[in-house]
C-alpha positions, -999 to 999 in steps of 0.1 A, spaced: 511 -896 -326 496 -902 -361 464 -915 -345 461 -882 -326 467 -862 -358 440 -882 -377 415 -878 -348 423 -841 -346 417 -837 -384 383 -855 -381 373 -833 -351 382 -801 -370 362 -812 -400 332 -820 -378 336 -787 -358 338 -766 -390 308 -783 -406 288 -778 -374 296 -741 -375 286 -738 -411 252 -755 -403 246 -731 -373 255 -700 -393 233 -711 -422 204 -717 -398 208 -683 -382 210 -666 -416 179 -684 -428 161 -675 -396 170 -638 -400 159 -638 -436 126 -654 -427 119 -631 -398 129 -598 -415 97 -594 -435 76 -599 -404 97 -574 -385 94 -549 -413 56 -554 -414 52 -548 -377 71 -515 -377 45 -488 -372 66 -460 -385 70 -469 -422 91 -438 -430 121 -441 -453 145 -434 -424 132 -463 -404 134 -487 -433 169 -475 -441 179 -481 -405 165 -516 -404 181 -525 -437 214 -511 -424 212 -532 -392 205 -563 -413 235 -555 -436 257 -553 -405 244 -586 -391 249 -603 -425 284 -589 -428 294 -601 -393 279 -636 -401 299 -638 -433 332 -628 -416 325 -654 -389 317 -679 -416 350 -673 -433 373 -670 -402 360 -698 -380 349 -729 -399 366 -728 -433 403 -729 -420 392 -757 -397 377 -778 -425 406 -770 -450 432 -779 -424 414 -811 -414 412 -823 -450 448 -813 -456 460 -832 -426 440 -863 -437 458 -861 -470 492 -858 -452 499 -822 -463 526 -805 -441 507 -773 -438 475 -790 -425 485 -791 -389 496 -755 -389 462 -745 -404 444 -765 -377 466 -748 -351 455 -714 -362 418 -725 -363 422 -742 -329 435 -710 -313 406 -691 -327 382 -717 -313 396 -713 -278 370 -686 -271 341 -709 -279 334 -724 -245 333 -754 -238 336 -774 -271 359 -749 -289 381 -746 -258 385 -783 -256 393 -786 -293 418 -757 -291 436 -772 -262 438 -806 -279 450 -789 -311 478 -771 -292 488 -803 -274 490 -823 -307 509 -795 -324 535 -792 -296 539 -829 -294 545 -830 -331 572 -803 -329 592 -820 -301 625 -834 -312 624 -871 -313 647 -887 -287 655 -924 -288 
């Protein structure tokens, strides 16, 4: 079972890091394209600019929330599990349940996380 916990911790670290890279790329892409979008708007009134800036603020806020909720607990739980902390598996369980909605890789990781967590909680019979 220890091999499964170690593998799960490594997978969660990779999964979280991959998400951070994707969110960083999307953020950089949005920041790069925003000046071009603003330049192409024919109606340069203050109301239009305020609307575009408001939409970008909402997009950035959603990206930040996704950045905090999805990858960070996964990375923190994975590192804690590799360092044999008791709370590492529980943190990965929460992150695994959140990743279930990310089809197909997140779903696979979430199911594997639930399986390892339940196997770890079974009473040992000898």
